[in-house]
N, C-alpha and C positions, 0 to 999 in steps of 0.2 A: 268390558267396563266402559261406560260412557265418559267422555271428557266434558267438563263443566266450565262454562265461562260466565262472567257477570258483566252486564252492560252498565255504563254510567247511569242510565235512566233508573236502574234498580237501586243503586246507591243513593241517588237523589231522594228517593222516598223511604229508604230503609231506616234512616235515623228517626223518622217521624212515626214509625210504627210502635204500637204499644208492646210492652215486654212479652206478653203471652204470644203475640203474633210473631215477634222476632224469634222466640223460642221455637215456634212452629216452623219457621223458615229454616233454622239450623237443623232441626230434626229431619225435615223433608229433604234438604239438600244432602245431608249425610247419607240418608237412605238411598237417594237417587244415585249418588256417586258409587255406592257399594254394589249396585245392581248391574246386570248385563243389559246391553241395549235390547236384546230380544225379550228380556223379562219385564221391561218397563211397561209395554203395552198391556201385559197380562196382570200386572200388579193391581190389586183392588185397594191397597192402602194409599197409593199415590194418585191413582185416577188420572193418568196422562190422557187427556181427551182432545179431540179435534174441535175447532171453532167453526160453527155453522156460518155459512155465507161470508167467510173471511176473505178480504182482498189478498191476503198472503196465505196460500194453502199450507204453509209450513207452521202456521200458528197452532200452539197447543196450550192447554192450561193444566195445572197440576195442583193437587190438594195441599193446602197449607194447614188450615183448620176447617171446622165445619162451615165457617162463614167466609174465609179468605182463600183466594186462589193465586198461584203464581203463574205468570204468563211466560211461556217458553217458546223460543224459536228452534224448531227441530230440523235436522237434516233431511233432505229428500233425495240424497244421492248415495245412500247406503253407508255414509260415514258415521262417526260416533261423537260428533261435536254438537252439544246442546248449549243454547244461550238463554240465561234467565234475564228477562228484560223488565219485569215489573211485578209487584205484588199488590193486589187490590181486593176489595170486597167482591164476593162471588159474581153478582150481576155486572158490576162495573168492569171486572176483568174480561168478561166475554165481550162487552160493548167496546172496550178499548182495543182488544185484540182484533176484533172484526174489521176495524177501520184502518189499522196500520199495515204498511207495506215496507218490507226491508229489501234493499238492493245494494249492489256495489257501485260506488261512484266511478264513473268512467275515467276521471282524471286522477283522483287521489287513491283509487282502488280500495277505499275504506268502506266498511259496512255503514249504511245510513238508513234512517227511518223517516217516514212521512205519514201524516194523516191523509191518506189518499182519498177517502170519502169526502172529507171536508174541503179538500182542494178542488175536487170535481164540482162541488156545490157552490163554492165561493167564486171561482174563476169566471164563470159566465156572467155573474152580476157585475164584475169589474169590467169585463169586455164591453158590455153595453155602454157603460159610462165612458170608456176609453175612446169610443168611436167619435165623440164630439170634443174630446180634449185637445187643446192647442198643441200640447207636447207630451210625449210619454217619457217615463223615467229613464229607460235604457235605449232611447232612440239612437244614440251615437255608437252603440255596440252591436255588431252584426250577430246573426244567429250562429255563424261559424265560430266566431270568437267565444261566444257563450258556451258552445258545445266543447270547445277546447279547454274551457275552464271547468268542465264537469257538469254543466247544466243539461238535464235530460228533457225529454219531450214534455212531460207533464208540468215540470217547473218552468220550462221555457214559455209555455202557453200562459202560465200565470204571470211571469215576468213581463210579457208583452202587454198585459192588461193594466200595468201599474202606471199611475200618473205622477206620484210623488213618494217621498220616503215614508210618509205616514201610512200609505197603503202597503208599502213593503212591510212595515211593522205589523200591520193587520194580518199578514200572512206568516209572520215569524214563527209562531208556535206550530205551524202546519208543515213547514218546509224541512227537508233534510239539512243537518247542521252544516256540512261542508258547502252545500249549494247556497244556503242562506248567507253564510259568511262571504262568499264570493259576491253575491248581489249587494250585500251591505257595503263592502269595500268599494265596489263600482259606484254605488249611490253616493258615497262620500267624496267622489272625484278622483279616486286612485285609478291609474291607467291599467289596462289589462295586463301589461308586462309586470307591473308592481303586484297586482293581485296574484298572478301566477307564482311570482317569487315568494310572496309572504304567506300565501294560503296553500296553493296546490303543491309547490315544490317541497315545502317542509313536511307535508303530510303524505306524500307519495313515497313508498319504499324505494330505496336505491336499486333493488333487484326486481322491481315490479315487471311483470311480463308485458309484452307489447300490446296485448289485448286484455281487457278486463275479464275476470272469471267470476262465476257465481258460486263456485264451490264454497260452502259455508266455512269450512275449516280454514281455507286459504284467505278468505276475506276477513275473517276474524283476526288472523295473524297480522293483517295489514292495518288493523284498527287498534293498536295498542294504547292509543290516547284515551279511548272511551270504553275499552273492554279489557277485563283482566281474566286470564286463564288460570284456573286453580289446578295445581299439580297433585295434591293429595289431601287426605283427611285433616292432617295437622294444619296445613295452610288454610284450608276451608274454615276450620273452627276459629283460627286466629283472626282471619279477615272479618268474619261475622261477629266476633266478640268485640272488636274495636275497629269498625269500618272507617270511622272518620280519621283515625290515626293512620290507617293504611293508605288513605288518599291524600293526606296532608303533604306528603313528600313525593307525590306521583307527578311526573312530567307530562305535559302536553307537547305536541310536536314542535310548535314554535319555540317553546322553552328548551326542548331537547337539542334542537339545532344549535342554539347558543351555548348550552352547558357542556356539550360533548364534542365540540370541535377539537380536533387533535391538538392544535397549537395556534396561538395568536402571536403576531410579531411585536406586540407591546400592550399597553393598557387597553382594557375593554370596558365599555360603558353600556349597561342595560337599563333602559328606562321603561316606564309604563305606569298606568293608573293603578289604584287600589285593586287587589284581587287578581292581578294578571300573572302572578307567580314569580315575581322577581326574587323573592327570598328562596323559593324552591330551586330556581335556576342557580342561585349562588351556592346552595348546599350541594347540588349535584356537580357543580364545577369543582368544589372541594374534593368530592369523591373521585372525579376524573383525574385531578392533579395528583392525588395520593397514589393512584394506579400507575402513574407515569414514572415513578422512581420508588425505591425502597427506603430512602432515608430523607428525602426533601421535606422540610418542615413548612407548615402552612399557618398563617395567621388569619383567622376568621373573626372579623370585628364589626362593631356597630356603635351606636351612640349611647344607649342607656343600659344599665344593669339588667333591667327586665327583658329587654330585647336580646341581650347576650345570653341570658338564661334560656330564653325560648330557642335560640339558635343551637345551644348546646343540647337541648332535649331533642330537637328535630334531627340533628346530625347523628345522635346516638341511634335514633330510630332508623335513619337511612343506612347507617353502617352496621346495623344489627348488633350494636354494642360491641363491635370488634375492638378490644382494648389496644391491640397493637396499632391499628390505624388511628384510633382516637388519640393515642399518646403523641402522635405526630402533628396534632392540630391544637393550637392555642385559641380558645374561644373567649374573648374578653372585650371590654370597651376600649376605645382608643385612649381615653384618659387613664384607665387602669394599666394598660400596656406601657404608656409613657412614664407613669409613676414607678413601675417596676424597673424600667431602664435607669431612671435617675437614682433609685434606691440601690441598685446594684453598683452604681458608680461612686456613691458617697454614703457614708454612714449617717451623716446629719442631713436630714431632708425636711424641708418646711412643709407644714400641713396646708393643703389647699382649702380655701374657704368658699362658701356658696355665694349666690347672687345677693341675698339679703344682707350679709355681712359686708360685701363689697360696696353695696349702695350706701351703707352707713359710713364707711370710710370716705367715700366720695363726698358725702354731705359735710363731713368733718373738714375735708380739704377745702371745699368751697368757702366754708365759714371762716376758717383760719386765715386764708389768703385773700378773703373778700373778692372772690373771682366773679366776673360778670356772666357766669354760665350756671345752668342748673346741674345738679349732680347727675341727672339722667343724661344730659348732653355730654358731659365729660366721660361718663361710663361708655356711651356709644362711640364716641370719638376714639377712646382707648381700644375698644374691641375691634372696630371696623378699620381704623387707620393704623394705629400704633402696633397692635398685635397682628392685625391682618397683613401688614407689610413687614412685620418683624423689625420695626424701627428701634434703634438703640440710643440715639442721642438727638439733641436739639437740631443739629445741622441736617440730619437725615429727615427729621419731621418738617423742617422748613422747606425742604426740596420735594417732599412727597406729594403725590397726587391724592386728592380727596374725592375722587370719583365716587358718586353715589351718595355724597353728603350734600344736603340742599342749602347749607348756609355758608357763605363765603367767609374766609378768614385770612386777613392780611398778616404780614410778618409779626406785627406787634401783638395781635390777638393769638397767633400761634405760640408766641413766647409765653403768654399767660396760660394757655392750655398746657404747655409743657411744664410749667411750674406746678400745675395741679397734678400732672402725671408723676413728677418727681416726688411730690409730697405723698401721694397715694402709695407709691412703691416704698417710700421710707416708712410709712405706717406698717406696711406688711413686714418689712425687715425687722422693725422694732418688736413686732409681735411674734416673730418666728413663723410667719405664715406666707402663703403665696396663692396663686390662682391655678386652676387646672390648665388654662391655656399657657401660662408661664412654664408650667411643668412640661407641657408638650414642646415648647420652644427649646427648653434645656435638653430634653431627650433627643430632639433632632440634631442638636449640636454634638451630643455624645456619639450618636450613631454615625454621624458624618465621618468620624475618625476611626471607624471600626468596620470589619467585614459585616455585610448585611446579615441579620440573624435568620431571615426567612427566604425560602426559594419562591414563595408565592404569597400574596396578600389578597384576600377576598373581603370586600367591604359591602355591608348591607345597610340600607337607609342612609345612603351617602349624602342626601340633600341637607342634612342637619349638621354636617361637619364644618368646622371653622378652618381657615387657612393654616393656623398653627397646628391643628390636628392632621391636616393633609401633609404638612411638612414632615411630621414624624413617621407617617405611613410611607411617604416617598423614600425616606431614609431607611426604612425597615426591610426593603427588598432592592436588590441590584437592578437597575433599569435594563430591560431586555425582554425576550419572549416570555409571555405568560406571567409577567410580574404583578400586575394589578388587575383585578376583576371587580368592577364597581357596579352596584345596582342601587337605584333610587328613583324617586318621583318628585320633581320640583313642586308639584301641586300639593304635596304633603309636607312641605317645609314649615315646621311649627316652632322653630327656633330661629333667632335672628342671625343667620350666617350668610355671608356673601363671598363667593369664591370664583376665581378664574383659574380653572385647573391647568390651562395651558401655561399661565405665568408661573405655576409651581412645577413645571416639568412633566406634567401628566397630559399627554396628547392622545386622544382617542379617534382621531380622524380616520375614517375607513374601518373602524372597529366599534361602531356604535349601533346598537340594536334597540328597537322599540317593540314592546309587547302590547297588543291592542285588545285582547280578548279577556274580559273579566270572568273568572271561573267561580267567583264567590257570591256576589250580590246579584239580585234580579235586575233586569233592565229598568224596571220601574224605579227602584231605589237609586240605581246608577244615574239615570237621566235626571231625576230630581236633584240629586246631590251635585251633579255637574253644573246645574244652573246657579249654584252658590258662587261659582268662580267665573261664570260667563261675563260679568261686567269688567273683569280685570285682566291684565296681562301678566303671565308668569314666566320668569326667565328660566333658561335651561340650567342644568347642573353646572355647566361651565361658566354661567353668568354672562354669556356672550350672545344674547338674542332671545326671542320669545319661544317658549315651548307651547305645545298644543295638545288638546284631547281629541283632535279630529281622528275619526276612525275607531275611537275607544268605545267598546260595546260589550254587552253581556248576551249570552245565549239562553239565559234562564229568565223565566217570567213568573210573576206573582202579584200580590196585592199592591196597590199604590200606597205611598207613605201617608200616614195620618198626621196632619199639621193643624194644631189648634191652640188658641189662646184661652186663658181663664182670668177671671176677675181678681182672684187672690192666689197666693202661694198655697194656701191650705186646700183650695179647690183643685189646684193643679196636682198636688201630692195625693189627694184622695182619688183623683182620676187615674193616677199612676198605679195605685194599689189595685183598682178594679181591672186595669189593663193587664197587670201581671197575673191576677187571678184567672182572667180569661185565657191567657197564654198557657198557663199550667193546666187548665181544664181541656185545652186543645191537644194536650199531650207533650208539651215541651217540658224538659227537665229544668230545674232551677238554674243550673250552671249554663244552660243554653240561652239565658236571658241576661242582657247587659243594660245597666242604667248608668247614664253619665251626666255630668253637669260641669260647668266652668269652675265652680267653687266647691270645696269640701263642705261648707256650711249647708248648701242645698242637699248634699248627700246625707248629712247628719239627719236632717228632717225626714228624708225618704227612708233611711234605715230605721228610724224610730217607728214610722207608720207601717212599714212592711213587717217589722217584728211584732208590732201590736196585732197585725192581722194573721199572725202565725206563719208567715212566709219566711223561710230561712234566707239569710243574706250573708254576703262575704265581701268585705272591703278589699279592693285591689290596691295594694301599696307595694308594687314590685311584682315578682312572679308568684302566681298562685298554684299550689299543687294541683295536678291534673285531676285527682279523684275527689278533691274537696267539693262539697255540695253547698249550694246556696246561690241565689240571684247575685250576680256580680255588680258591685257599685264602684265606679271609678271616675276620677276627674277626666276631662277631655284629653289632657296630656297623657294620662296613664292608659288611655284606650289604644295608643299606638301599638301595633303588633298583635292586637287581640281581634277576635271575631266571634259573633254570636248569631244564633238563628234569629233572635229578635233584639232590637236595641231601642231604648227610650232615651231621648235627649231632653233633659229638663232645663228650665231656666234660660231658654233661648230668647232673652228679652233685651231691650235697649238698655245700654249701660253695663250689661254683663257680657254680651257678645255683640260687638267687641267690648272688652273690659276697658272702661274709660281711663283708668289709671295707667294702663300700659301703652296708651296712644300718645305719641309726641305731638304737641300742638302744631298745627300747620304753620303758624306764624314763626315758630322757632326753627323748624326744618321741614319744608314741604315734602322732600323725598323720604325722610325718615318717617314722617306722618303716614305717607302712602304705604311704606314698607311695613309699618306696624299694623295697619288695617289689613293688608294682605296676609300677614302672618295669622291674624285672628280669623280671617275667612278660611284659610287653609286648615286651621284647628277645627272649625266646625265641619268642614268637608271630611276630615279624617274621622271625626266622631260618627258622622252619619254613614260613612262607607264601611263601618265595622259590621253592619247588619247584613245578614245573608238573605233573609226572607221577609222580615217585617221591620219597618222603621216607623217610629213615632217621634215627632218633634213638638214640644209644648213650651209655653211661657205664661207668665202672669203679667198683667199690665199691658205695656206696649211691646210689640214684637221687635226682634232684632231687625235692623235695616238690611241685614244680609239675606233674610229669608225671601224667596221668590214670592211675588204678590199673588200669582196664580198657582194653585195647587192642582 
């Protein structure tokens, strides 16, 4: 009986196949798996056929339907391992297969594929131009060093013809994945030692033989990041029935190195841009920690209820719904955890109120006391300084640092601010209410006097947590090995939180990791979205210096984002309806399409027009059931944690993005003004990077000043 494995290249296209073709794949693979190796060649139903003039003599095709063929890499050494690498229309399958060459990377030992024919055709053209170039892209890296990093003869010749990063990108779809990533890292200025550590070492098996082998079964076993071996009919059917779910919790090597390290000496920080697998790494870390003891409890936490629900769903998938293991993990938001701590300590608990109600109380305080500040200024001072530093009285506030605030306050002004703080808090007491951050502060006090309730705390989307929330998390686990595992991306900070983790007793020096490869969005979407943040500086999670997207890249390619303005909102909405119709006609399911805007009002209009066109829609207000059908409509804030094959961003216009009402006037506080603008930029960046394959950004009137001028 043959063993069957599936390459990532197969999964990349499987979701896009029409249902009859997917049914044909399931039927063919089940039949394939049930046959003997000897019977495969003789079977007239599957038609396992050689590919004429193939660069790789192991290439075969297999019948899926009358019109579709599967491309299979077959063993040539008498073994029983077969690898399904693609499913394409009949003629395309033979053309695609004839050009591809599979080989074992000499450094990582992984199986990799290249378009060998196109490489041979393109390289001489670049070599001609390179002869007169003043400098070549990899002039400072020797042939020997490149070979040590896994660059083989054909790719080395191509690399030596490249003048700049643009030419490297021209080769990107032709080169083997591991070798491409090595060259991309080097082109970004990383040293060969750093490239070996971050690319080669994490992908090379610990027990790899001294010399690379071409035995297909062995090479496949070294390539667990991009190939999945199927052990039986039940697993085969399950994978093909819900392929996207099967890969949502699948780890790539750089993520695995971080998630499954036996133990860390203290808090760990994992950062990376959208789609780099931070959440997946956090989930696998939970699984690893559960396996280290039989009774240690884990808190898996994040910022919003929708994100917590998503973590709960994915953790169940990862743990195969093992009730015993799941019972040892509490998956909740930080605010909900803190509220539970306070409720367990006292029968009478004040109700937390939202931002809108708080703003009304600040306006009331300003009016009653005739204060020379706006309600917005006082609310921000309270959030960033008073609650940020856990200040309890006037003396503490008078002595406090106001770092990050752009308006100076002398002692007299500070006393006026404090009178407003006292009046605001009196309003809350009179109403029997509080704020979520005050609940967190109280929970941290309670936990400080008790044994820590958790052995480990794992935090996802850490960039949006406030210092008061970090204090309750710090108190939830005893400081020591494997206490805190923190994942986040400062470029996706969409709430106004400023943190110095070091000042809160959370030090990750020597235990910080950056994930640089996006496994979700295409390079075209990623590069365009990154330009939204190019004009600004983004601080690290610790708030102690700038972060960077240098080296952040995708290995996927597709169409460029569509960016277009319209004269009126009506024209923009009508264009959206036509765009969605086109996507559905191309084979996308409604739930694979996301539409977002800054305001619900814009979504109301879109929902009305899509419904009128007979297109099912579903508003996202929290977590949406997995099987629910309909084009997803969500605000930009609600898009966090979601992903779609196609995303349309509506209303990216001046005055809306950034939203003028949310921006502090520069004359009132220049630092807060810049922070508000940055938050709005990050929000647009988050919305755009939810797209896996197709992105459209539109507006009516004048475009947002955040949008790159050149598309």
